N, C-alpha and C positions, 0 to 999 in steps of 0.2 A: 270733330261731327255732333250734332246737336239732332234730338230727338224728341219728337213731337209724339205725345200721345193725349187720348181722345177717350170720354170716357159720359154715361151717361148717369146722370145725380143718380151717387148709391151704386157705384159699380167697380170694378177695377180697372183702372184704365186698359189702354191697347195704345199697343205703337200703334201710328196709324202713314208716320211718314219723317225720314231725314233731314237735313240739312247740313250746309256747308257751313253756314254760320245763323248766330241768334239774330241780326239781324234780317235775315232772310227768312228767316222764320217767319220774326212779324211782321216783315211784311207781308209774307202768305196770308199768315194768322187775319190780319185787319180785312184783309182782297174779304176772304173767302166766311166774312161773318156778315152777314145780313143784318142782324140786331142782336143787342142783349140786353135784357129784360130780370131785375134781381136775380145777377149774376147767371142768370143761363143762355146760353148764346144758343143762335139757330143757323148752323151754317149752308152754302153754296151747295146746290146740286153737284155733284163729281168732284166733290172735295172733299182728297181724305175724310175728313174730320165728316159729312154729309149725316151718319146715323150720330154724334155724340152733342150734347151740347155742354160739356165743359175742357178744356184743352190743359194740357201741363207740359210741360219741357223739361231738360236734362241734359249736360253734355255727357251723364255718362248712362248707362240703358237702365232701367228701373223694371226692366221686366225680363222676361222670357226671349221673349218676341225676339224672332230672325229680322236683321234688317235689311236683308237683300230676297225678303218678301215684299217687302215696304215700297211705296216711291221717294226716288233722291232728289230731293229739289223740284218738288211740283212746279207748276207755274200755271196761271191763268189759261195760257195755253193750251195747255194738255187736255182740258176738259171738254 
């Protein structure tokens, strides 16, 4: 499982979603990104990253957030 984290500038990352593979995660982030400027992003409404302007991901949990409480493999059709 791959963990997707979102954050606002200067804040701690929060688990936003989980994915079965890195390729799925990266494809989803590409779709959900409306634009990027100076390293900060604006994400699609309805995306788990909507309130964030940065993202990170890892093969292992980076926080104590419960993966069962976030979407797994979100897709554009889930919006």
